[in-house]
C-alpha positions in Angstrom: -22.8 7.5 2.7 -22.2 4.2 0.9 -23.6 0.7 1.7 -20.8 -1.8 1.5 -21.1 -5.4 0.2 -18.5 -8.2 0.1 -16.2 -6.3 -2.3 -13.0 -5.0 -0.8 -13.5 -1.3 -1.7 -14.3 1.9 0.1 -15.6 5.2 -1.5 -13.3 8.2 -1.5 -13.1 9.8 1.9 -14.4 13.1 0.5 -17.8 11.4 0.3 -18.1 11.2 4.1 -21.0 13.0 5.8 -20.5 16.2 7.8 -20.3 14.0 10.9 -17.6 11.8 9.3 -19.6 8.7 8.4 -18.3 7.3 5.1 -19.9 3.9 4.7 -22.0 1.3 6.5 -21.9 -2.5 6.4 -19.2 -4.9 5.1 -17.2 -6.9 7.6 -14.2 -6.9 9.8 -11.9 -9.3 7.9 -8.3 -8.4 8.2 -7.9 -7.3 4.5 -10.7 -4.8 4.9 -9.4 -3.4 8.1 -5.9 -2.9 6.7 -7.4 -1.3 3.6 -9.5 1.0 5.8 -6.5 2.2 7.8 -4.4 2.7 4.7 -7.1 5.0 3.5 -7.7 7.0 6.7 -10.9 5.1 7.6 -11.8 3.4 10.9 -14.8 1.3 12.2 -16.7 2.7 15.2 -20.2 1.4 16.1 -22.2 -0.1 18.9 -23.3 -3.7 19.4 -26.5 -4.4 17.5 -25.7 -1.8 14.8 -24.2 -2.5 11.4 -20.5 -1.6 11.1 -20.0 2.1 10.6 -16.9 3.4 8.8 -15.6 6.9 9.6 -13.3 9.4 8.1 -13.9 12.7 10.0 -12.8 16.1 8.9 -11.0 17.6 10.7 -9.0 14.8 12.2 -7.7 14.6 15.8 -4.0 13.8 15.8 -0.8 14.0 17.9 2.6 14.8 16.4 5.0 13.0 18.8 7.2 16.1 19.1 4.3 18.1 20.3 3.6 15.8 23.3 2.9 17.8 26.4 4.0 16.5 29.8 3.1 18.6 32.9 5.5 18.9 35.8 3.1 16.9 37.9 2.9 14.2 35.3 6.7 14.2 34.9 6.9 13.5 38.6 4.6 10.5 38.1 6.8 9.2 35.3 9.9 9.5 37.6 8.6 8.2 40.9 8.5 4.6 40.0 4.9 3.9 41.0 4.1 2.4 37.6 6.0 0.0 35.4 5.7 0.3 31.6 5.6 -2.5 29.1 4.8 -3.0 25.4 2.8 -6.0 24.0 2.9 -7.9 27.3 -0.9 -8.0 27.8 -2.7 -7.2 24.6 -5.7 -9.3 25.3 -6.1 -7.9 28.8 -5.7 -4.3 27.6 -8.4 -4.9 24.9 -10.7 -6.5 27.5 -10.3 -3.7 29.9 -10.9 -1.1 27.2 -14.1 -3.0 26.4 -15.4 -3.2 30.0 -14.2 -0.1 31.7 -17.0 2.3 32.8 -16.7 5.7 31.0 -18.5 8.9 31.8 -21.3 9.8 29.4 -21.0 6.6 27.5 -23.4 3.7 27.5 -22.1 0.3 26.4 -19.0 -0.2 24.3 -18.0 -0.1 20.7 -15.6 -3.1 21.3 -18.0 -5.8 20.2 -17.0 -9.5 20.2 -16.4 -9.2 16.5 -14.1 -6.2 17.0 -12.3 -8.0 19.8 -11.7 -11.0 17.6 -10.5 -9.0 14.6 -8.0 -6.8 16.6 -6.7 -9.9 18.4 -5.9 -11.4 15.0 -4.3 -8.1 13.9 -2.1 -8.4 17.0 -1.2 -11.9 16.2 -0.2 -10.8 12.7 2.0 -8.0 14.1 -0.2 -5.0 13.2 -2.0 -4.3 16.5 0.0 -3.3 19.6 -0.6 -2.5 23.3 1.2 -0.5 25.9 0.7 -1.2 29.5 1.0 0.4 33.0 1.4 -1.9 36.0 1.3 -1.3 39.7 2.4 -4.1 42.1 2.1 -6.6 39.4 -1.4 -5.6 38.4 -2.4 -4.2 35.1 -3.9 -0.7 35.9 -3.9 1.1 32.6 -3.0 0.9 28.9 -3.9 1.5 25.3 -3.9 -0.3 22.0 -3.9 0.6 18.3 -2.6 -0.2 14.9 0.9 0.5 13.6 1.4 0.8 9.8 4.6 2.3 8.5 5.4 5.4 10.5 1.9 6.0 11.6 0.2 4.7 14.8 -3.6 4.6 14.9 -4.7 4.8 18.5 -7.9 2.9 19.2 -8.7 2.9 22.9 -7.2 3.3 26.3 -8.3 2.6 29.9 -7.2 3.5 33.4 -8.1 1.9 36.7 -6.0 4.3 38.7 -5.5 8.0 38.2 -2.7 8.8 35.7 -2.1 5.2 34.7 -3.3 5.6 31.1 -1.4 8.9 30.8 1.7 7.1 32.0 1.4 4.3 29.4 0.5 6.8 26.6 3.4 9.2 27.3 5.9 6.4 27.5 4.6 4.8 24.3 4.6 8.1 22.4 8.3 8.6 23.4 9.1 5.0 22.3 7.3 5.5 19.0 9.2 8.8 18.4 12.5 6.8 18.8 11.2 4.5 16.2 10.6 7.4 13.8 6.8 7.4 14.0 5.7 10.7 12.6 2.0 10.8 13.5 -0.4 9.3 16.0 -4.0 9.2 14.9 -6.4 9.9 17.8 -9.4 9.9 15.5 -11.9 12.0 17.4 -11.5 14.7 20.0 -11.1 14.0 23.7 -10.1 16.5 26.3 -7.8 13.9 27.8 -5.7 13.7 24.7 -5.9 17.4 24.0 -4.2 18.0 27.3 -1.4 15.8 26.1 -0.8 17.8 23.0 -3.2 16.4 20.4 -5.0 18.8 18.0 -7.1 19.0 14.9 -5.8 19.0 11.3 -7.9 19.0 8.1 -8.5 15.6 6.4 -6.6 16.6 3.3 -3.4 17.2 5.3 -4.1 13.9 7.2 -4.4 12.0 4.0 -1.2 13.5 2.7 0.6 12.5 5.8 -0.7 8.9 5.4 0.6 8.9 1.8 4.0 10.0 3.0 4.4 7.7 5.9 2.7 4.4 5.2 
């Protein structure tokens, strides 16, 4: 594990701990964040902690062509209850991801510094959101970083059952049309596993980054 200073460098990802922690410290300036994503590294920490940079092995990812949609979820997609948009409410999606209550999780990793940094990434065209609406109200969504033909998913939220799945499935289908080859889900969740995500080793993940960024 490496302690970072102001220099824009990261150690090789192979130096990460068994848990996936690669480095601690540094900052969230745009140049560092883009360097991190290009090298398969992402920040994840709680307020009051120093910034923790991760590169887990194995890595949890979704290949768009392996997206799983159940019959019941396909019915939700078809019944017109939700409306889907892209980049219509990035700030609101980010705020909801920050404040939504999650089982077995205290607090949030989306600190004010994270919120500011990813808002700037959105303004620069790197960060994107996908939204689910019901009766004009934002009820679900997700956001992440798009670099080349890779989408790095960061967080999602749902106020109503199936809303985040609706946004995610529609967005994955749109990304596939845009020739995106891989969606980085970072760490395992049962929610995303049910949609087709799975583990690959870090070496393969890094090769895919090299090919598609």
